[in-house]
NULOGU-916755 format. One record per atom (N, C-alpha, C, CB): atom name; x, y, z; residue in one letter. Coordinates in steps of 0.02 Angstrom, whole numbers, plus 50000, padded with zeros to 5 digits. Glycine has a CB too. Example, Ala and Ser with C-alpha at 12.3 -4.5 7.8 and 13.67 -1.06 7.14 Angstrom:
2
NODE	at	c1	c2	c3	aa
NODE	N	50660	49716	50390	A
NODE	CA	50615	49775	50390	A
NODE	C	50660	49835	50390	A
NODE	CB	50565	49776	50452	A
NODE	N	50642	49888	50354	S
NODE	CA	50684	49947	50357	S
NODE	C	50645	50002	50394	S
NODE	CB	50704	49970	50286	S
// end
This chain:
179
NODE	at	c1	c2	c3	aa
NODE	N	49888	50629	50631	X
NODE	CA	49842	50586	50596	X
NODE	C	49787	50628	50563	X
NODE	CB	49813	50535	50644	X
NODE	N	49770	50612	50500	X
NODE	CA	49721	50650	50462	X
NODE	C	49649	50635	50481	X
NODE	CB	49730	50638	50388	X
NODE	N	49633	50573	50493	X
NODE	CA	49564	50554	50507	X
NODE	C	49562	50483	50533	X
NODE	CB	49521	50562	50445	X
NODE	N	49501	50455	50538	X
NODE	CA	49496	50386	50564	X
NODE	C	49525	50336	50514	X
NODE	CB	49422	50369	50579	X
NODE	N	49550	50282	50541	X
NODE	CA	49577	50229	50498	X
NODE	C	49520	50192	50465	X
NODE	CB	49623	50180	50538	X
NODE	N	49538	50150	50417	X
NODE	CA	49487	50110	50381	X
NODE	C	49450	50063	50428	X
NODE	CB	49519	50070	50323	X
NODE	N	49486	50033	50474	X
NODE	CA	49455	49987	50522	X
NODE	C	49405	50025	50567	X
NODE	CB	49509	49952	50565	X
NODE	N	49423	50085	50588	X
NODE	CA	49378	50124	50630	X
NODE	C	49315	50144	50591	X
NODE	CB	49413	50187	50657	X
NODE	N	49322	50162	50527	X
NODE	CA	49264	50180	50486	X
NODE	C	49218	50120	50476	X
NODE	CB	49288	50207	50418	X
NODE	N	49247	50062	50463	X
NODE	CA	49207	50002	50453	X
NODE	C	49170	49984	50518	X
NODE	CB	49251	49941	50430	X
NODE	N	49205	49989	50574	X
NODE	CA	49173	49974	50638	X
NODE	C	49117	50023	50654	X
NODE	CB	49225	49974	50695	X
NODE	N	49127	50087	50638	X
NODE	CA	49076	50137	50652	X
NODE	C	49014	50128	50607	X
NODE	CB	49106	50207	50642	X
NODE	N	49023	50105	50545	X
NODE	CA	48968	50099	50498	X
NODE	C	48941	50028	50492	X
NODE	CB	48989	50123	50430	X
NODE	N	48961	49984	50537	X
NODE	CA	48940	49914	50532	X
NODE	C	48865	49906	50539	X
NODE	CB	48975	49871	50585	X
NODE	N	48832	49948	50579	X
NODE	CA	48759	49942	50589	X
NODE	C	48720	49961	50527	X
NODE	CB	48738	49986	50647	X
NODE	N	48748	49998	50480	X
NODE	CA	48712	50020	50420	X
NODE	C	48702	49964	50370	X
NODE	CB	48750	50077	50387	X
NODE	N	48743	49912	50375	X
NODE	CA	48737	49857	50327	X
NODE	C	48672	49818	50336	X
NODE	CB	48796	49810	50332	X
NODE	N	48643	49818	50394	X
NODE	CA	48586	49776	50409	X
NODE	C	48520	49814	50412	X
NODE	CB	48596	49741	50475	X
NODE	N	48518	49872	50381	X
NODE	CA	48456	49910	50381	X
NODE	C	48401	49878	50339	X
NODE	CB	48468	49980	50356	X
NODE	N	48418	49846	50284	X
NODE	CA	48368	49817	50239	X
NODE	C	48336	49756	50270	X
NODE	CB	48400	49799	50172	X
NODE	N	48375	49711	50300	X
NODE	CA	48346	49652	50331	X
NODE	C	48361	49654	50405	X
NODE	CB	48373	49587	50299	X
NODE	N	48310	49640	50446	X
NODE	CA	48316	49645	50518	X
NODE	C	48356	49587	50547	X
NODE	CB	48248	49648	50550	X
NODE	N	48348	49527	50519	X
NODE	CA	48384	49471	50546	X
NODE	C	48454	49467	50514	X
NODE	CB	48345	49405	50535	X
NODE	N	48501	49438	50550	X
NODE	CA	48570	49437	50527	X
NODE	C	48589	49368	50501	X
NODE	CB	48617	49459	50583	X
NODE	N	48544	49335	50467	X
NODE	CA	48560	49269	50439	X
NODE	C	48577	49277	50365	X
NODE	CB	48502	49220	50449	X
NODE	N	48608	49226	50338	X
NODE	CA	48628	49228	50268	X
NODE	C	48566	49217	50225	X
NODE	CB	48682	49173	50253	X
NODE	N	48560	49257	50173	X
NODE	CA	48501	49254	50129	X
NODE	C	48518	49214	50067	X
NODE	CB	48477	49326	50110	X
NODE	N	48510	49147	50069	X
NODE	CA	48525	49106	50011	X
NODE	C	48466	49062	49990	X
NODE	CB	48585	49062	50025	X
NODE	N	48407	49076	50016	X
NODE	CA	48348	49037	49996	X
NODE	C	48327	49053	49925	X
NODE	CB	48290	49049	50045	X
NODE	N	48289	49008	49893	X
NODE	CA	48268	49020	49823	X
NODE	C	48228	49084	49815	X
NODE	CB	48228	48962	49798	X
NODE	N	48187	49102	49864	X
NODE	CA	48148	49163	49857	X
NODE	C	48192	49225	49865	X
NODE	CB	48091	49165	49907	X
NODE	N	48247	49218	49901	X
NODE	CA	48292	49275	49910	X
NODE	C	48341	49283	49853	X
NODE	CB	48329	49268	49975	X
NODE	N	48359	49227	49822	X
NODE	CA	48410	49231	49770	X
NODE	C	48382	49227	49699	X
NODE	CB	48460	49175	49779	X
NODE	N	48316	49220	49692	X
NODE	CA	48286	49218	49626	X
NODE	C	48291	49150	49594	X
NODE	CB	48318	49269	49582	X
NODE	N	48305	49097	49630	X
NODE	CA	48310	49030	49602	X
NODE	C	48358	48988	49643	X
NODE	CB	48333	49033	49529	X
NODE	N	48385	48937	49612	X
NODE	CA	48429	48891	49647	X
NODE	C	48502	48911	49639	X
NODE	CB	48419	48819	49622	X
NODE	N	48517	48974	49649	X
NODE	CA	48584	48999	49642	X
NODE	C	48608	49025	49709	X
NODE	CB	48587	49054	49587	X
NODE	N	48674	49026	49718	X
NODE	CA	48702	49051	49780	X
NODE	C	48694	49127	49783	X
NODE	CB	48775	49031	49787	X
NODE	N	48707	49160	49727	X
NODE	CA	48700	49233	49725	X
NODE	C	48638	49252	49685	X
NODE	CB	48762	49265	49695	X
NODE	N	48617	49312	49693	X
NODE	CA	48557	49335	49657	X
NODE	C	48575	49353	49586	X
NODE	CB	48526	49396	49693	X
NODE	N	48532	49332	49539	X
NODE	CA	48541	49351	49469	X
NODE	C	48524	49424	49460	X
NODE	CB	48498	49307	49423	X
NODE	N	48556	49457	49414	X
NODE	CA	48542	49529	49404	X
NODE	C	48469	49540	49384	X
NODE	CB	48589	49559	49350	X
NODE	N	48438	49590	49413	X
NODE	CA	48370	49608	49395	X
NODE	C	48316	49568	49429	X
NODE	CB	48362	49603	49324	X
NODE	N	48333	49525	49477	X
NODE	CA	48281	49483	49509	X
NODE	C	48270	49502	49582	X
NODE	CB	48301	49411	49505	X
NODE	N	48297	49557	49603	X
NODE	CA	48287	49577	49673	X
NODE	C	48215	49598	49685	X
NODE	CB	48335	49635	49692	X
NODE	N	48188	49585	49745	X
NODE	CA	48120	49607	49759	X
NODE	C	48116	49683	49760	X
NODE	CB	48096	49579	49827	X
NODE	N	48058	49708	49740	X
NODE	CA	48048	49780	49740	X
NODE	C	48041	49804	49812	X
NODE	CB	47986	49801	49697	X
NODE	N	48078	49854	49831	X
NODE	CA	48074	49881	49899	X
NODE	C	48045	49952	49895	X
NODE	CB	48144	49882	49933	X
NODE	N	47988	49961	49928	X
NODE	CA	47955	50026	49930	X
NODE	C	47977	50063	49993	X
NODE	CB	47878	50018	49927	X
NODE	N	47965	50127	49992	X
NODE	CA	47975	50165	50053	X
NODE	C	47928	50139	50106	X
NODE	CB	47965	50240	50042	X
NODE	N	47943	50152	50169	X
NODE	CA	47903	50124	50223	X
NODE	C	47831	50150	50221	X
NODE	CB	47934	50140	50290	X
NODE	N	47821	50213	50211	X
NODE	CA	47753	50240	50208	X
NODE	C	47750	50293	50152	X
NODE	CB	47732	50272	50277	X
NODE	N	47696	50291	50112	X
NODE	CA	47690	50341	50059	X
NODE	C	47679	50410	50088	X
NODE	CB	47634	50323	50011	X
NODE	N	47702	50459	50052	X
NODE	CA	47692	50528	50074	X
NODE	C	47618	50546	50066	X
NODE	CB	47736	50577	50034	X
NODE	N	47592	50582	50113	X
NODE	CA	47521	50600	50111	X
NODE	C	47513	50670	50081	X
NODE	CB	47489	50597	50181	X
NODE	N	47466	50675	50037	X
NODE	CA	47450	50740	50006	X
NODE	C	47388	50769	50042	X
NODE	CB	47436	50732	49929	X
NODE	N	47362	50823	50015	X
NODE	CA	47302	50851	50047	X
NODE	C	47242	50806	50034	X
NODE	CB	47288	50923	50021	X
NODE	N	47188	50820	50068	X
NODE	CA	47129	50777	50067	X
NODE	C	47098	50774	49997	X
NODE	CB	47077	50801	50117	X
NODE	N	47094	50829	49962	X
NODE	CA	47064	50830	49895	X
NODE	C	47105	50788	49846	X
NODE	CB	47058	50902	49869	X
NODE	N	47170	50792	49851	X
NODE	CA	47213	50753	49806	X
NODE	C	47207	50678	49820	X
NODE	CB	47287	50776	49813	X
NODE	N	47205	50660	49884	X
NODE	CA	47197	50590	49901	X
NODE	C	47130	50563	49879	X
NODE	CB	47206	50579	49976	X
NODE	N	47078	50604	49885	X
NODE	CA	47011	50583	49863	X
NODE	C	47010	50575	49787	X
NODE	CB	46957	50635	49885	X
NODE	N	47042	50620	49751	X
NODE	CA	47046	50614	49678	X
NODE	C	47085	50552	49658	X
NODE	CB	47079	50677	49647	X
NODE	N	47140	50538	49694	X
NODE	CA	47178	50477	49679	X
NODE	C	47138	50414	49695	X
NODE	CB	47243	50477	49720	X
NODE	N	47097	50416	49746	X
NODE	CA	47054	50359	49762	X
NODE	C	47002	50348	49707	X
NODE	CB	47019	50370	49829	X
NODE	N	46975	50402	49680	X
NODE	CA	46927	50395	49624	X
NODE	C	46962	50366	49563	X
NODE	CB	46896	50464	49608	X
NODE	N	47022	50390	49548	X
NODE	CA	47059	50363	49491	X
NODE	C	47075	50290	49501	X
NODE	CB	47125	50403	49480	X
NODE	N	47093	50271	49563	X
NODE	CA	47106	50200	49577	X
NODE	C	47043	50158	49568	X
NODE	CB	47132	50192	49649	X
NODE	N	46986	50184	49587	X
NODE	CA	46923	50148	49577	X
NODE	C	46907	50139	49503	X
NODE	CB	46865	50185	49612	X
NODE	N	46921	50191	49464	X
NODE	CA	46909	50186	49391	X
NODE	C	46956	50134	49361	X
NODE	CB	46920	50255	49358	X
NODE	N	47019	50134	49381	X
NODE	CA	47066	50084	49356	X
NODE	C	47045	50014	49376	X
NODE	CB	47137	50099	49381	X
NODE	N	47022	50006	49438	X
NODE	CA	46999	49940	49461	X
NODE	C	46939	49917	49420	X
NODE	CB	46981	49943	49536	X
NODE	N	46892	49962	49408	X
NODE	CA	46834	49944	49368	X
NODE	C	46853	49926	49296	X
NODE	CB	46783	50002	49367	X
NODE	N	46901	49962	49269	X
NODE	CA	46925	49946	49202	X
NODE	C	46958	49877	49199	X
NODE	CB	46974	50000	49177	X
NODE	N	46995	49860	49252	X
NODE	CA	47026	49794	49254	X
NODE	C	46973	49739	49259	X
NODE	CB	47074	49788	49313	X
NODE	N	46921	49750	49299	X
NODE	CA	46867	49700	49305	X
NODE	C	46832	49692	49238	X
NODE	CB	46817	49721	49360	X
NODE	N	46816	49748	49205	X
NODE	CA	46781	49744	49141	X
NODE	C	46824	49708	49088	X
NODE	CB	46763	49815	49117	X
NODE	N	46888	49724	49086	X
NODE	CA	46931	49692	49036	X
NODE	C	46941	49618	49051	X
NODE	CB	46999	49727	49033	X
NODE	N	46944	49600	49114	X
NODE	CA	46949	49529	49132	X
NODE	C	46885	49491	49112	X
NODE	CB	46961	49520	49207	X
NODE	N	46828	49523	49122	X
NODE	CA	46765	49490	49101	X
NODE	C	46763	49482	49026	X
NODE	CB	46705	49531	49125	X
NODE	N	46791	49530	48989	X
NODE	CA	46793	49524	48916	X
NODE	C	46836	49465	48894	X
NODE	CB	46820	49589	48885	X
NODE	N	46888	49450	48933	X
NODE	CA	46932	49394	48915	X
NODE	C	46897	49326	48919	X
NODE	CB	46993	49394	48960	X
NODE	N	46844	49321	48959	X
NODE	CA	46812	49257	48968	X
NODE	C	46753	49244	48920	X
NODE	CB	46787	49251	49039	X
NODE	N	46734	49291	48880	X
NODE	CA	46677	49279	48837	X
NODE	C	46679	49318	48772	X
NODE	CB	46615	49296	48872	X
NODE	N	46669	49383	48774	X
NODE	CA	46663	49421	48712	X
NODE	C	46725	49419	48667	X
NODE	CB	46647	49492	48729	X
NODE	N	46785	49421	48696	X
NODE	CA	46845	49419	48653	X
NODE	C	46850	49352	48616	X
NODE	CB	46908	49432	48695	X
NODE	N	46846	49294	48651	X
NODE	CA	46848	49231	48614	X
NODE	C	46791	49223	48564	X
NODE	CB	46848	49174	48662	X
NODE	N	46731	49246	48582	X
NODE	CA	46675	49240	48535	X
NODE	C	46686	49284	48474	X
NODE	CB	46608	49259	48570	X
NODE	N	46712	49344	48484	X
NODE	CA	46728	49388	48428	X
NODE	C	46781	49358	48383	X
NODE	CB	46751	49456	48453	X
NODE	N	46831	49324	48413	X
NODE	CA	46883	49293	48372	X
NODE	C	46855	49234	48333	X
NODE	CB	46941	49270	48416	X
NODE	N	46809	49196	48362	X
NODE	CA	46777	49142	48325	X
NODE	C	46735	49171	48268	X
NODE	CB	46732	49100	48372	X
NODE	N	46703	49228	48279	X
NODE	CA	46664	49260	48226	X
NODE	C	46710	49281	48169	X
NODE	CB	46624	49320	48254	X
NODE	N	46768	49310	48186	X
NODE	CA	46816	49330	48134	X
NODE	C	46838	49269	48094	X
NODE	CB	46877	49364	48165	X
NODE	N	46850	49213	48128	X
NODE	CA	46869	49152	48092	X
NODE	C	46814	49126	48047	X
NODE	CB	46888	49098	48141	X
NODE	N	46751	49132	48070	X
NODE	CA	46695	49109	48028	X
NODE	C	46688	49154	47967	X
NODE	CB	46630	49109	48068	X
NODE	N	46700	49219	47975	X
NODE	CA	46697	49265	47917	X
NODE	C	46752	49249	47868	X
NODE	CB	46702	49339	47940	X
NODE	N	46813	49234	47894	X
NODE	CA	46868	49216	47850	X
NODE	C	46853	49152	47812	X
NODE	CB	46934	49210	47890	X
NODE	N	46823	49104	47847	X
NODE	CA	46806	49040	47815	X
NODE	C	46751	49050	47763	X
NODE	CB	46783	48989	47867	X
NODE	N	46702	49093	47777	X
NODE	CA	46648	49106	47730	X
NODE	C	46673	49141	47667	X
NODE	CB	46593	49148	47764	X
NODE	N	46716	49191	47677	X
NODE	CA	46741	49229	47619	X
NODE	C	46790	49190	47577	X
NODE	CB	46773	49293	47643	X
NODE	N	46831	49147	47608	X
NODE	CA	46882	49111	47570	X
NODE	C	46860	49040	47551	X
NODE	CB	46946	49107	47609	X
NODE	N	46814	49012	47587	X
NODE	CA	46792	48944	47574	X
NODE	C	46840	48893	47603	X
NODE	CB	46785	48933	47500	X
NODE	N	46890	48914	47642	X
NODE	CA	46940	48869	47671	X
NODE	C	46929	48865	47746	X
NODE	CB	47011	48894	47655	X
NODE	N	46916	48804	47770	X
NODE	CA	46907	48793	47842	X
NODE	C	46974	48805	47878	X
NODE	CB	46881	48722	47856	X
NODE	N	47029	48784	47847	X
NODE	CA	47094	48793	47878	X
NODE	C	47109	48867	47891	X
NODE	CB	47149	48763	47834	X
NODE	N	47093	48909	47842	X
NODE	CA	47104	48981	47851	X
NODE	C	47061	49008	47908	X
NODE	CB	47090	49019	47785	X
NODE	N	47000	48985	47913	X
NODE	CA	46956	49007	47968	X
NODE	C	46985	48988	48036	X
NODE	CB	46887	48977	47959	X
NODE	N	47011	48927	48041	X
NODE	CA	47041	48905	48105	X
NODE	C	47103	48946	48120	X
NODE	CB	47058	48830	48102	X
NODE	N	47144	48958	48070	X
NODE	CA	47205	48997	48080	X
NODE	C	47188	49068	48102	X
NODE	CB	47248	48999	48016	X
NODE	N	47139	49099	48069	X
NODE	CA	47119	49167	48087	X
NODE	C	47091	49168	48158	X
NODE	CB	47068	49194	48037	X
NODE	N	47051	49119	48176	X
NODE	CA	47022	49117	48244	X
NODE	C	47076	49112	48296	X
NODE	CB	46974	49057	48250	X
NODE	N	47122	49065	48288	X
NODE	CA	47175	49057	48337	X
NODE	C	47222	49116	48340	X
NODE	CB	47214	48993	48323	X
NODE	N	47241	49142	48282	X
NODE	CA	47287	49199	48281	X
NODE	C	47255	49261	48313	X
NODE	CB	47308	49215	48209	X
NODE	N	47192	49274	48296	X
NODE	CA	47159	49333	48325	X
NODE	C	47146	49323	48400	X
NODE	CB	47092	49347	48289	X
NODE	N	47129	49262	48421	X
NODE	CA	47118	49250	48493	X
NODE	C	47184	49259	48531	X
NODE	CB	47090	49179	48504	X
NODE	N	47238	49231	48505	X
NODE	CA	47302	49239	48539	X
NODE	C	47323	49311	48543	X
NODE	CB	47355	49199	48504	X
NODE	N	47315	49347	48488	X
NODE	CA	47335	49418	48488	X
NODE	C	47291	49459	48534	X
NODE	CB	47332	49446	48417	X
NODE	N	47227	49449	48531	X
NODE	CA	47181	49489	48572	X
NODE	C	47189	49474	48646	X
NODE	CB	47109	49477	48550	X
NODE	N	47194	49410	48664	X
NODE	CA	47201	49393	48735	X
NODE	C	47269	49414	48762	X
NODE	CB	47190	49318	48744	X
NODE	N	47322	49404	48724	X
NODE	CA	47387	49426	48747	X
NODE	C	47389	49502	48753	X
NODE	CB	47442	49401	48698	X
NODE	N	47360	49536	48706	X
NODE	CA	47358	49609	48709	X
NODE	C	47318	49634	48769	X
NODE	CB	47328	49638	48646	X
NODE	N	47262	49601	48783	X
NODE	CA	47222	49622	48840	X
NODE	C	47258	49607	48906	X
NODE	CB	47153	49587	48839	X
NODE	N	47294	49552	48910	X
NODE	CA	47333	49538	48970	X
NODE	C	47390	49588	48980	X
NODE	CB	47361	49467	48967	X
NODE	N	47419	49611	48925	X
NODE	CA	47470	49662	48930	X
NODE	C	47440	49727	48956	X
NODE	CB	47503	49674	48861	X
NODE	N	47382	49745	48930	X
NODE	CA	47348	49806	48954	X
NODE	C	47329	49798	49028	X
NODE	CB	47286	49821	48911	X
NODE	N	47306	49738	49047	X
NODE	CA	47287	49726	49116	X
NODE	C	47348	49733	49163	X
NODE	CB	47257	49656	49123	X
NODE	N	47405	49708	49141	X
NODE	CA	47465	49714	49182	X
NODE	C	47484	49787	49192	X
NODE	CB	47522	49675	49151	X
NODE	N	47480	49826	49140	X
NODE	CA	47496	49897	49146	X
NODE	C	47445	49934	49190	X
NODE	CB	47499	49930	49077	X
NODE	N	47382	49916	49183	X
NODE	CA	47331	49947	49226	X
NODE	C	47342	49928	49299	X
NODE	CB	47261	49924	49204	X
NODE	N	47362	49867	49312	X
NODE	CA	47375	49845	49380	X
NODE	C	47434	49883	49410	X
NODE	CB	47389	49770	49382	X
NODE	N	47486	49893	49372	X
NODE	CA	47543	49932	49397	X
NODE	C	47522	50005	49410	X
NODE	CB	47601	49930	49346	X
NODE	N	47483	50033	49365	X
NODE	CA	47459	50101	49376	X
NODE	C	47414	50104	49437	X
NODE	CB	47421	50127	49314	X
NODE	N	47373	50053	49448	X
NODE	CA	47328	50051	49506	X
NODE	C	47368	50052	49571	X
NODE	CB	47284	49988	49503	X
NODE	N	47423	50013	49574	X
NODE	CA	47466	50013	49634	X
NODE	C	47494	50082	49646	X
NODE	CB	47523	49961	49627	X
NODE	N	47519	50115	49594	X
NODE	CA	47548	50181	49602	X
NODE	C	47496	50233	49625	X
NODE	CB	47580	50204	49536	X
NODE	N	47436	50229	49596	X
NODE	CA	47384	50277	49615	X
NODE	C	47360	50263	49686	X
NODE	CB	47325	50273	49566	X
NODE	N	47355	50200	49705	X
NODE	CA	47336	50184	49774	X
NODE	C	47387	50210	49823	X
NODE	CB	47327	50109	49783	X
NODE	N	47451	50204	49806	X
NODE	CA	47503	50231	49850	X
NODE	C	47499	50306	49854	X
NODE	CB	47572	50209	49826	X
NODE	N	47482	50338	49797	X
NODE	CA	47475	50410	49796	X
NODE	C	47414	50432	49837	X
NODE	CB	47469	50436	49725	X
NODE	N	47364	50388	49842	X
NODE	CA	47304	50404	49881	X
NODE	C	47315	50395	49956	X
NODE	CB	47246	50361	49858	X
NODE	N	47374	50372	49976	X
NODE	CA	47389	50365	50046	X
NODE	C	47384	50295	50074	X
NODE	CB	47344	50408	50084	X
NODE	N	47372	50245	50031	X
NODE	CA	47368	50175	50053	X
NODE	C	47437	50143	50046	X
NODE	CB	47315	50136	50013	X
NODE	N	47454	50099	50092	X
NODE	CA	47518	50064	50089	X
NODE	C	47510	50003	50044	X
NODE	CB	47543	50044	50160	X
NODE	N	47500	50015	49980	X
NODE	CA	47488	49962	49931	X
NODE	C	47554	49939	49903	X
NODE	CB	47440	49986	49874	X
NODE	N	47570	49875	49911	X
NODE	CA	47634	49849	49886	X
NODE	C	47625	49800	49830	X
NODE	CB	47672	49817	49942	X
NODE	N	47569	49766	49826	X
NODE	CA	47558	49716	49774	X
NODE	C	47495	49734	49735	X
NODE	CB	47552	49645	49804	X
NODE	N	47493	49712	49673	X
NODE	CA	47435	49724	49631	X
NODE	C	47379	49676	49648	X
NODE	CB	47453	49718	49558	X
NODE	N	47324	49685	49614	X
NODE	CA	47265	49644	49627	X
NODE	C	47242	49605	49565	X
NODE	CB	47208	49687	49652	X
NODE	N	47283	49603	49514	X
NODE	CA	47263	49573	49451	X
NODE	C	47247	49499	49458	X
NODE	CB	47317	49582	49399	X
NODE	N	47287	49462	49496	X
NODE	CA	47275	49390	49504	X
NODE	C	47208	49377	49538	X
NODE	CB	47331	49357	49544	X
NODE	N	47192	49417	49589	X
NODE	CA	47128	49408	49624	X
NODE	C	47070	49427	49579	X
NODE	CB	47126	49450	49688	X
NODE	N	47077	49481	49540	X
NODE	CA	47024	49501	49493	X
NODE	C	47014	49447	49441	X
NODE	CB	47041	49568	49460	X
NODE	N	47068	49420	49415	X
NODE	CA	47063	49369	49363	X
NODE	C	47028	49306	49390	X
NODE	CB	47132	49351	49335	X
NODE	N	47046	49286	49450	X
NODE	CA	47013	49227	49481	X
NODE	C	46940	49241	49495	X
NODE	CB	47050	49207	49545	X
NODE	N	46925	49300	49520	X
NODE	CA	46854	49317	49535	X
NODE	C	46812	49319	49472	X
NODE	CB	46850	49384	49572	X
NODE	N	46839	49348	49418	X
NODE	CA	46801	49350	49356	X
NODE	C	46793	49281	49326	X
NODE	CB	46834	49397	49305	X
NODE	N	46843	49238	49336	X
NODE	CA	46835	49168	49312	X
NODE	C	46779	49134	49350	X
NODE	CB	46902	49129	49321	X
NODE	N	46776	49144	49415	X
NODE	CA	46721	49115	49454	X
NODE	C	46653	49143	49434	X
NODE	CB	46732	49128	49527	X
NODE	N	46650	49208	49422	X
NODE	CA	46587	49238	49400	X
NODE	C	46565	49209	49333	X
NODE	CB	46595	49315	49394	X
NODE	N	46612	49201	49288	X
NODE	CA	46594	49174	49222	X
NODE	C	46575	49101	49225	X
NODE	CB	46652	49183	49173	X
NODE	N	46606	49062	49269	X
NODE	CA	46586	48992	49277	X
NODE	C	46514	48987	49303	X
NODE	CB	46634	48955	49325	X
NODE	N	46498	49028	49352	X
NODE	CA	46430	49028	49380	X
NODE	C	46380	49051	49326	X
NODE	CB	46425	49075	49442	X
NODE	N	46397	49104	49289	X
NODE	CA	46351	49129	49237	X
NODE	C	46341	49078	49182	X
NODE	CB	46378	49195	49208	X
NODE	N	46395	49045	49161	X
NODE	CA	46389	48994	49109	X
NODE	C	46349	48934	49134	X
NODE	CB	46458	48971	49085	X
NODE	N	46361	48914	49195	X
NODE	CA	46324	48857	49223	X
NODE	C	46249	48873	49227	X
NODE	CB	46350	48839	49293	X
NODE	N	46232	48934	49248	X
NODE	CA	46162	48955	49251	X
NODE	C	46132	48954	49181	X
NODE	CB	46155	49025	49282	X
NODE	N	46168	48981	49132	X
NODE	CA	46143	48982	49064	X
NODE	C	46134	48911	49038	X
NODE	CB	46189	49021	49018	X
NODE	N	46184	48869	49048	X
NODE	CA	46183	48802	49020	X
NODE	C	46131	48757	49053	X
NODE	CB	46252	48770	49027	X
NODE	N	46124	48762	49119	X
NODE	CA	46079	48717	49154	X
NODE	C	46008	48744	49161	X
NODE	CB	46106	48703	49222	X
NODE	N	45999	48810	49164	X
NODE	CA	45932	48837	49177	X
NODE	C	45902	48866	49113	X
NODE	CB	45936	48891	49231	X
NODE	N	45938	48911	49081	X
NODE	CA	45909	48945	49023	X
NODE	C	45905	48898	48963	X
NODE	CB	45951	49006	49005	X
NODE	N	45962	48866	48946	X
NODE	CA	45962	48819	48890	X
NODE	C	45923	48757	48909	X
NODE	CB	46034	48801	48869	X
NODE	N	45934	48732	48968	X
NODE	CA	45898	48674	48992	X
NODE	C	45931	48609	48974	X
NODE	CB	45828	48675	48965	X
NODE	N	45927	48560	49018	X
NODE	CA	45959	48496	49005	X
NODE	C	45923	48455	48950	X
NODE	CB	45962	48455	49068	X
NODE	N	45861	48472	48935	X
NODE	CA	45823	48434	48886	X
NODE	C	45821	48468	48818	X
NODE	CB	45753	48423	48911	X
NODE	N	45870	48509	48803	X
NODE	CA	45872	48544	48739	X
NODE	C	45883	48492	48683	X
NODE	CB	45928	48599	48738	X
NODE	N	45841	48492	48631	X
NODE	CA	45849	48442	48578	X
NODE	C	45912	48454	48535	X
NODE	CB	45788	48442	48533	X
NODE	N	45941	48513	48538	X
NODE	CA	46000	48526	48498	X
NODE	C	46064	48498	48528	X
NODE	CB	46008	48601	48488	X
NODE	N	46061	48474	48590	X
NODE	CA	46121	48447	48622	X
NODE	C	46133	48378	48601	X
NODE	CB	46117	48449	48697	X
// end
């Protein structure tokens, strides 16, 4: 006989099939299959990271932590821009287009087109920054598996609601004759 039979090889390697998931139940739930399908659609598998990131020397981890902080601050600043200055700038562009052309319709079109382009572009940049932040955090020695963009976006929305409410109710005042 040359070597082990196919049945012996399968029996010997049976434990290797269950390394990814600890439980031995069938994985057919919507979160496991990417929807209401029996099998998983291509490209919808969850991202699996190594168990622990490799640790570098202390100076490199400190530098990566500083870079992660800079990326986090950039995400916060860009999210804050999405709630005020970007829409106001797009409205200003629309008003300039309306003033120069004399057409209100053109001003509205320019405002909406520039707002959509600017906000979509900033969200694209935010998504890339968030992915880079996860990678840099992992390089800094943290077991970071998910990004923080959703939490930053929600926090900046709350900050802007509080700031607008303070401006509207305290600074502008409820008795403003222009209202």
